[in-house]
C-alpha positions as CSV (number, residue, x, y, z in Angstrom):
1,M,124.7,-69.9,141.6
2,S,127.1,-72.0,139.3
3,E,130.2,-70.5,138.4
4,T,129.2,-69.3,135.2
5,N,125.6,-68.8,133.7
6,Q,125.3,-70.9,130.0
7,S,122.8,-71.5,127.8
8,Q,123.6,-74.4,125.4
9,D,127.0,-73.4,124.1
10,F,127.0,-69.5,125.1
11,R,128.7,-68.9,128.3
12,V,129.5,-66.0,130.8
13,P,130.9,-65.0,133.7
14,A,129.5,-65.7,137.2
15,S,126.9,-63.1,138.0
16,Q,127.7,-60.1,140.2
17,D,125.6,-58.7,142.7
18,F,124.6,-55.2,141.8
19,N,122.2,-54.5,144.9
20,T,125.2,-52.8,147.2
21,D,125.7,-49.9,147.9
22,S,128.3,-48.7,145.9
23,F,126.2,-49.7,143.1
24,A,122.8,-48.7,144.3
25,G,121.4,-46.7,141.6
26,S,123.8,-47.5,138.7
27,M,122.4,-48.7,135.5
28,Q,123.8,-52.0,136.2
29,Q,121.6,-52.1,139.1
30,V,118.2,-51.5,137.2
31,L,119.5,-53.6,134.6
32,Q,120.2,-56.6,136.8
33,D,116.7,-56.3,138.6
34,N,115.1,-57.0,135.1
35,I,116.8,-59.5,133.9
36,G,114.7,-61.6,131.6
37,K,113.0,-58.7,130.0
38,Y,112.2,-57.8,126.7
39,V,114.5,-54.6,125.9
40,I,115.5,-51.9,123.5
41,V,118.8,-50.4,124.1
42,E,120.1,-47.1,122.6
43,F,124.5,-47.0,122.5
44,F,126.1,-43.7,121.6
45,M,128.7,-44.4,119.3
46,G,131.1,-42.1,118.1
47,T,130.2,-38.1,118.7
48,D,126.5,-38.1,117.1
49,T,125.3,-41.8,116.4
50,L,122.9,-43.6,118.2
51,Q,122.8,-47.7,117.3
52,Q,119.7,-49.9,118.9
53,K,119.8,-53.4,119.9
54,E,116.9,-55.2,121.2
55,G,116.0,-58.6,122.7
56,Y,115.8,-60.3,125.8
57,L,118.0,-59.3,129.0
58,Y,120.1,-62.3,129.6
59,D,122.9,-61.7,132.0
60,V,124.3,-57.8,133.1
61,A,128.2,-57.6,134.5
62,A,130.3,-54.2,135.6
63,Q,131.5,-53.6,131.9
64,Y,128.7,-54.9,129.7
65,I,125.4,-56.5,129.0
66,V,123.9,-59.3,127.3
67,I,121.1,-59.5,125.2
68,F,119.0,-62.5,123.6
69,D,117.9,-61.1,120.1
70,D,115.2,-63.9,120.0
71,I,114.5,-63.3,116.0
72,N,118.1,-64.0,114.7
73,L,118.9,-67.0,117.7
74,Q,122.2,-65.0,119.1
75,Y,123.5,-63.4,122.0
76,V,124.8,-60.1,121.6
77,V,127.6,-58.5,123.9
78,C,127.2,-54.9,124.5
79,D,129.5,-52.1,126.5
80,V,127.4,-50.8,129.3
81,F,129.5,-47.7,129.6
82,S,128.0,-46.5,126.2
83,I,124.5,-47.5,126.9
84,K,122.3,-43.9,126.9
85,F,118.6,-45.4,126.7
86,V,116.9,-48.5,128.1
87,T,113.8,-48.7,126.7
88,F,111.6,-51.9,128.8
89,L,108.9,-53.3,126.8
90,L,105.6,-54.6,128.8
91,P,105.1,-58.5,129.2
92,N,104.0,-60.0,125.2
93,Y,104.8,-56.7,123.7
94,R,107.5,-56.2,120.9
95,P,108.3,-53.0,118.8
96,G,105.9,-52.3,116.6
97,Q,103.0,-53.5,118.4
98,V,100.5,-51.1,119.3
99,P,98.6,-51.8,122.7
100,A,95.5,-49.8,122.1
101,L,94.9,-52.1,118.8
102,L,95.6,-55.2,120.9
103,E,93.3,-54.1,123.6
104,A,90.6,-53.6,120.9
105,L,90.8,-56.5,119.4
106,E,90.6,-58.4,122.9
107,N,87.6,-56.5,123.5
108,A,86.2,-57.3,120.6
109,R,86.6,-60.4,120.6
110,Q,85.4,-60.6,124.2
111,N,82.0,-59.2,123.0
112,I,81.7,-61.2,120.1
113,P,78.0,-63.0,120.2
114,S,78.0,-66.5,121.1
115,E,76.3,-68.1,117.3
116,T,79.3,-66.4,115.8
117,T,81.9,-67.8,118.0
118,T,80.0,-71.6,117.5
119,A,79.0,-71.2,113.9
120,A,82.9,-70.5,112.9
121,P,85.3,-72.7,114.5
122,G,88.6,-72.4,113.7
123,I,88.2,-68.9,113.3
124,T,90.5,-65.7,114.4
125,P,89.6,-63.5,116.9
126,A,90.6,-60.6,114.3
127,Q,88.4,-62.2,111.7
128,A,85.1,-62.6,114.2
129,A,85.8,-59.3,115.0
130,F,86.1,-58.0,111.7
131,A,82.8,-60.3,110.9
132,H,81.0,-59.4,114.1
133,A,81.3,-55.2,113.0
134,T,80.6,-56.2,109.5
135,R,77.3,-57.4,110.4
136,S,76.7,-54.5,113.0
137,R,76.9,-52.1,110.2
138,R,73.9,-54.3,108.4
139,R,71.5,-53.7,110.9
């Protein structure tokens, strides 16, 4: 591995290996094993405030983590010692999405009769599911 991790102009020191006896079961080890995943990290600030940051886990060091915020295209360096909670999202999910709804839409798309899919090219799966549901109600 190179001496530094870098993405265009953003650079961090070389990664440390947390798969050692002294870091076994540590927050750093868990985070390092999940680099690249989308996370929601909650930090304890002061005496009674939680601050939330989210994005892709970019790097983990002994005293900080780096999160890439893909919405604002920025890197956020965070103190590892104030982390209280880390939520790992399933691949392709983001906060606010309802997995059951997405699954239902996908199932509806797969169960649409072939005449609907061929008769309306360019239609989205949600539009096709709606058309199928309204047609089924009329019968």
